C-alpha positions in Angstrom: -10.6 12.1 -8.2 -8.5 11.2 -5.2 -5.3 13.1 -6.2 -3.4 14.2 -3.1 -5.1 11.5 -1.0 -3.6 8.4 0.5 -5.1 5.0 1.2 -4.1 1.9 3.2 -5.8 -1.2 1.9 -5.5 -4.4 4.1 -5.5 -7.7 2.3 -4.6 -5.9 -0.9 -2.4 -8.4 -2.6 -5.2 -10.5 -4.0 -9.0 -10.7 -4.5 -11.3 -8.0 -3.3 -8.5 -6.1 -1.5 -6.4 -6.0 -4.7 -9.5 -4.7 -6.7 -10.1 -2.0 -4.1 -6.4 -0.9 -4.2 -6.5 -0.9 -8.0 -9.7 1.4 -8.1 -8.2 3.8 -5.5 -4.9 4.1 -7.5 -6.8 4.6 -10.8 -8.7 7.4 -9.1 -5.4 9.0 -8.2 -4.7 8.0 -4.6 -1.3 7.0 -3.4 -1.9 3.5 -2.0 -0.2 1.3 0.5 -1.0 -2.3 -0.1 -1.0 -4.5 3.0 -0.5 -8.3 3.1 1.3 -11.1 4.7 3.3 -12.1 1.6 7.1 -11.9 1.8 8.4 -8.3 1.4 9.8 -8.9 -2.1 6.6 -10.4 -3.4 4.5 -7.6 -2.0 6.8 -5.0 -3.3 6.5 -6.5 -6.8 2.7 -6.3 -6.6 2.9 -2.7 -5.5 5.4 -1.8 -8.3 3.1 -3.5 -10.9 0.1 -1.5 -9.7 2.2 1.7 -9.8 3.3 1.0 -13.4 -0.3 0.3 -14.4 -1.8 3.4 -12.8 1.0 6.0 -12.6 0.4 6.5 -8.9 2.7 6.1 -5.9 2.3 2.7 -4.2 4.1 0.8 -1.5 3.8 -2.5 0.3 3.5 -3.0 4.1 3.8 -6.5 5.5 2.1 -7.1 8.8 0.3 -10.0 10.5 -2.8 -8.4 11.8 -3.3 -11.3 14.2 -0.4 -9.8 16.2 -1.7 -6.7 18.1 1.6 -4.9 18.0 1.9 -5.4 14.2 -1.7 -4.2 13.7 -1.0 -1.1 15.9 2.1 -0.2 13.9 0.5 -0.6 10.5 -0.8 2.9 10.1 2.6 4.4 11.1 4.4 2.1 8.7 2.0 3.1 5.9 2.6 6.8 6.7 6.3 6.5 6.6 6.2 4.5 3.3 4.3 7.3 1.6 6.1 10.3 3.2 8.1 12.4 0.8 11.8 11.5 0.9 14.1 14.4 1.7 17.8 14.4 0.7 20.3 15.3 3.3 
């Protein structure tokens, strides 16, 4: 089981990446799906996976051909899965 673990899966909106994200979520990991699809489309894919597996998921859009986007992806994923605190 991967409960209390987090995963970032690149290319996770289709094909092999989507299958890997699915398996990780079904094993209990919180998963950030990465892709280049528009934000709304990616968020729908992540929400669908969350409904199917009962795990926390999020979507991060980044073009990994852009070095600054690639460098920021891990930080973006971390902030997406960080617990929200109310002020």
